[in-house]
N, C-alpha and C positions, 0 to 999 in steps of 0.2 A: 527468126529474129523479130520480124514484124509482129508476130503473135505475142511473143514475150513482152515487147515494148507496149503493145496495146493493153496487155494485162496489168503491167506496172503502172501505166497511166490511169487506168480505171481504179487501181488500188490506191493511187495517190489522191484521186478525187474523193474516194470513200473516206480516207484519213483526214483530209482537209475539211470536208463538210460534216458538221455536227450540230445537234439540237441547239437552238438559240442563235445560230448564225443568221445574219441579215444579208440577203442577196437580191440582186435584180434579175428578173426573168422576163421572157416574152411569152404571151398567151398563144398557145397553139390552137386550142379549141374551147368552145363554151357550150355547156349543156345544162340541163335542169339539175344535174347532180353536182355541178361545180365547174372548175377551170383546170385545164391541163396546161402546165407551164414548163417551158424549157428554161432550165437554169444552168446549162452547160455541163450537166453531170452525166454520168453513164446512162441514167434513166430520167425521164421526165417526172416532174413533181405534180402533186394534185392538191388543189384548194377546194374544200368541200363547200357545198351550198350553205350548210349550217354556219360555217365560219363567216361567209359573206353576209348572211342574213343577221348575224350578230351586230353588223354595222348599220342595220336598218335598210339595206338595199338587197337586190337580187342578182344572180349571175348574169342575167340578161343585160345588165347595165355595162357589162364589159364586152369588148370586141377582140377578135383574133388579131394578133400582131401588136396589140397594146403592151407596153412595158409596165410591169408592176414590181413594187417593192414587197418582198415576202420574208417571213421567218421560217427557218427549218424547225418543225415541230418534233418529228422523229423519223428515223430510218428503220424500216422493217423489211429485212431481206432486200428485195429489189424495189420496195415501195418507199417513195419519198413524200411525206406528208408536210404540206406547207400551210402557212397562215398569213393572210393579208391583214386580218383584224389585229393580230399581235404586232405586226409591223407598224401599223397606224398608231396603235397604243404606245409604242415606244416613242414616237414623236410627241405624243401627248404627255408621257412621263417626263421627257426632256423639257417640254414647255413648262410643266408644273414646277420642276426643279429650278428653272430659270426665274420664274415668278417668285418662288420662295427666297431664292438668293438675293433678288433685287428688292424684296419686301414690297412688291408692286401689287396694286389692287386691280381687279378685273370684274366684269359684269357676268353674272351667272343667272340662269333661269331655273327656278325651283320646280323640280319634276314631281316630287312626292314628299309625304311627311309620315313619321311614325313617332312612337312615344320617346325615342331617343333624340330625334332631331329631324333634319331635312336632307333630301337627296337632290344633288345637282349634277347633271351631265357635264363632263369636261372632255369634249372631243368624243373619243371612243371609250372613255373611262367614266366611272361614276364616283363623284366626290360626296363626302358626308360632312354636314355641319352639325356638330353636337348642340343640343338644346341650350347648353350653357353659353354658347357662342352666337345665339340669336339675339339680335338687338330688341330691346323693349318687351321681351318675354316676361310676363308677370311672375314674380318669384314664388307666390304662394298658391299657385294653381295645383289642383289634384291632377292625377295622370290623365283622366278623361278630358278635363277642361284644357290641359296643356296640349293634347293631340288636336283638339278642335281649334285652338288658337293657331298652332303650327300649320293646320290645313288651310287657314285663310291666306297663307303665303304662297301656296301652290300656284304655278303659272305666273308668278311675279318675278321680275328681274331685280336682283339686288347686288350690291357691291360686296366683294369677297377678297380675302387674302389666303394664300396657301400656308398652312401651319405645320403640315406633316406630309412627307412623301416617302413611302416605303414600298418599293417594288416587290420585294420578296414576299411581304405579307399582303401585297396589293391593297394598301391603305393610302387613301388620298383624303386628307382632312382640310376643310376650309373653315374660316371664321368671318362672319359678318361683323362681329363686334370689333375685331382688330381693324377691319377696313373702314368702319364708320368712326373709329376713335379719333382720327385726325380731324375729320369733318365736324364731329360732335364737339371736340375741344375748341375748335374755332367758333362754333355757334355758341358754346358756353361763355366764352370770353365776351362776345357780343351781348348776350342776354344779361350777364352779370353787370355789364356797364349800363344797361338800360333800367334794371330793376331799382325800385326805391321803396322804402318802408312806407306803408299806407296805400300802395297801389293795389289794384285788382287785376289779376291775370287769369287766363284760361289755361287749363292743363288737362292731363290724362292721368288717372290713378295707375301707377305702375307696380305697386306692391303694397302688401299689408303686413304688419307685425303686431305684437301684443300692445305696443305702446303708441301706435299711430299708423298713418297712411303716407306712403311716398307718392309724390305727384311729379310727373315729367312736365316741365314748363316749356319744353321745346328746345332742349339742349342741356339742361341742368335739372336735377331732382331736388325738390324741397320736401320738408316733413311737416305734416299736420299732426301735432301731438294729440293723443286721444282726448285730452281736455279741451281742445280747440275744434273738435268735430261738430259739437252741438251744445246748445245751452243746457240740455238735460244730461243726466249721467249716462255715459256710454260704457258698456262692459268690454266690448270688442269693436274695432273699426268696421268689421263686416256688417254691423248693425246699421251703419250709415252709408258706406261706400263699398264698391267692389272693383277689383282690377279691371281696367278698360273703360271705367266711367269717365265721362268728360265733366269736369267741375270748374267752377269759378271760385278762385281763392283770393284771400287777402294776404298781402306780404306783411307779415308780422314783424320780422326782424331779419337782419343780415349781419353776419359776423364781420370782423375787420377785414378778413381776406376774401370775403365773399364765397367761402367754401360751404357754409352752412346757411340754408335758407329756411326760416321758420314761417310756416303758413297757417292760415286759419280759415275754416268754413263758417263758423258761427258769427264771426265779425261782420260778415256780409248779410246776416239775418237780424231781424229786430230782436233786441234784448228784452225778453219777457219781464225781467226784473225792473225795467224802466217804468212799467205801468203797475207795479205791485201796490203802491200807495193808493192808486185810484181804484184798484180791484178788491183789495183787502183792507180790513181794519181790525184793531185789537178787540177781542170779545166776540168776533164773528164765528159762527158755527160753519165748518166746512167739511166736505166729504173728499176723501183722498184714497189713494191706492198704495199700499205698503210696497216699496221698492226694494228695501233692504232691512234686515234685522241684525242688530249687533248686541253685545252684552250691555252697552250703555244706552241703548234705545233703538228706535227705528226711524228710517227715512220714509217720508210719505210724498208721493207725487200729487200735487193739486192741479197743476196745469202743465202742458209741455214746457219744460225748462224750469219749472218752479218746483223745487224739492224742499220740503220742510223737515225739521227735526222734531221728533217726539221723544224727548229725553225720558229715561227711566224714572226720574224724579217726579214726572208728570203722569205716571201710571196710577191707577186706583190703588188704594191702600192694600198691602198684602200681595201685590203683584210686582215682585222685584226682579223677575227674570223675563225680559221682553220676548225671549225665544220660546217661552212656555205660553205666552199670551197671543202673539201675533205670528203671522206667516206671510211670506212673500206673495203678492197678488191679492191680499185680503183687503176688502173695503172697510174703512173706519170713519167714524164721525168724531171730529175733534174740534176744540176751540183754540183760536189764535190768541197767543199770550204775548207775543213780541214780534216786531217787524224791524229789520235793519236792511233796507233795500240796497243801500250803498255797499254793504258787505255780503249781499246776496244770502241773507239769513232770515229765516222765519221759524218761530217756535210754536209748537202745538202742545195741547194738554188733553188728556183723556179724563183726568181727575176733575176738571172744571166742567164736564158735561154731566148734567143731571140725569137721573134714572128716567125721568119723564121724557126728556129730550131723546134719549137713546131708544126708548120704547116707541115713540112716535116715528123716529127715523126707520127703525126696523119694520114698522107697520107699512110705511111708504115703500120700503124696499120690496116687501112681500107683494104689495099691490102692483108694483111695476113688473115683477116677475110673472104674476098671473096674467097681466095684460099682454105680455110678450107671448105667453103660451097660447 
């Protein structure tokens, strides 16, 4: 009878114990291979050294007689494989779920970066921050520059919120953006209450687009329209600024709700048109560089910020298509025929330049080229 009872008792243990169960056991022995653990089953369980090392420690940090929380990994015949790492991870999963439920922020240390985002340890788990949830990551960076930017955050402690917990897929996703949103909103309210049109502020270029550059003023983003980047014509904002640049900007305008902030770079620089009347006069021969050619004429750069119009009506007789006569980057000799500094307009003429003047200019050009050689 006793043998039958013992067999039934062992069988009941085998039925009760199954993979995934959490149990408390007592360490019987410690070796370089792992831990032998008594969990009250018909056979002792074993925790491998690999399982322990996964937590960044070694078996030698445990002692015989110590109680440990373990998870049943598998039962193979009479072998009971246990895991301490998984047991600890369970507590971390619970903590992550609680943080998500409470929408509570916490501090995390960035361990690594890749093209997709950042890796942050969370107890015995590894959480991931998608690049789209990293605060102040410039939006226009290519893949290599984005990785380099993300790598600057490695070993830095940042505020985070849990946005996804999926044990089955072992996905733990964090967001720095969500954690910083409340703080940033508070900073934005303070900043907007301080800003005034006409003020100068320092900021950091946070992104570029075809029509301008975005600048983080320390809690709110303002836009420098492409026309406000410089006094000269700018084709793309990248000609003047790049993401990450520190800039001093002029507060051009604020809308009624303070939601849109218009900025300017050029308003903090000397306006070259203010000295046009002193530098140029009607009838003056000037040398310029063709910056753009259109059907109606060409634009010519005389000085930084000073772009003059050479209208097709001022081309030599018989030259009615500017695109057949001039090309971008070409040097030209022209005569000033009109100046309207207040409207930032200056008119040029090729027709009013004599053949002798053109020949003399070309000769001077050739001499200069020889001198350079």
